[in-house]
N, C-alpha and C positions, 0 to 999 in steps of 0.2 A: 321115689326110688331111683338113685343113680345109674346110669347106663352108659356105656362106653363100647361104640358099635364101630368095629374096624372094617375095612374093606381094601382090596388092591392086591391082596397075597396071589400067588401062584407060580408058575415053572418059568423059566427065562435062561437062555443059554448065557454063559459066561459072557462078560462085556454089554448085556443089556441093560434095559432099564425097568424098573416098577417105580409105581407110586402108591404109597399107602396112606389112607385118610382115615382119620377116627372123629365120631362125632360124639361129644358129651352131651348128656341129659340130665337133668335133675339136680343139677347143683346150682346154688342161688349164688348170685353175685360173680365177681372174680376168680377164677382159677388162676393160683399162685404160678404154677408150672405144669407144662404139658409135656409129654417126652414120650419115647419110644425106648423100651429095651427089647431083647431076643435072648431065646434059649436054644442052644443045640442039642442035640442028644448026649447025654452024659456029662454035659456042661452047666455049670451054674447061669442062672439069669443074669445078664450083663446089660449095662446102660448104651444105647446105640447114641441116642442124641436128645437134648433137652430144650425149652424154650420158655423164659419167663413172661410175665402178662406184659412185660416192658419191650421183648424181644431180645433180651440176651439170650444168646444159644452158647450151647456147651456140646463137643462132640467127642467119642471114643477114638483114640487114635487110628484105630484100623480102618475107619469110615472117612475119616478127615480130607476133603477135596473131592469125594465123590458122593456123598450124601449131604442133601440140604433140609433141613426142617422149618417150617413155617408155621402160623398160625392166626386162625381170626378171631379176635375176641369177641366179636358181636355174635358170631355163630356158634361159637365154644367148639371149633374144629381145629384140628392139627393134622398137618400133612408132611410125611417124609420122601421126598423125592431121591430115589436110588438110582445112581449110574454107575457106569463100568462095575456092574457086580461080578463078584468072584464065588466060586464054589464054596468057599469057606464063610461067605455070608447067608448060606442054608442055616435056616433056624424057624422057628416059631418067635414072630414079633408081637410084642403087646404094648397097647396104648396105655399110656399111664397120666394120671391126672392128682394134681396135690392141690389141696386147700387146707390152708391152718396145718392142722396135724392130722386130717385125714389124707389117706392114699387111696386111689381108687385105680382097679385096673379092666382091662378089656379082657375078651375070652381069648384072643390071639388070632392070627392069622399065619397060615404058611406061605413061607417064601424058600422055594428049591430054585437053587442055579446049577445048572448042569453044565459040566465042562466040554 
């Protein structure tokens, strides 16, 4: 059974930092892409950042220069370091893992940034 377990969400003031972690279990072999999406109330889920097994990264424009994604292939973990947080970053953040045609999601972790 595939599981994506997220941790690290919470409440922080604007300008602060949070670190989200996601550990993936139950997937055999290399995970092609790992990433983070977010969904704010009343909005569609959107990509935040993703990283390939080779380390190529892709960031959404609103978070470029503030967020950093990294992964540990041996441990099947992905980390999102979020700095200079803004109130508009408030959302539920979801871990995502892609292997072949299969797409897996975590349960989500709430990030709230107060002004």
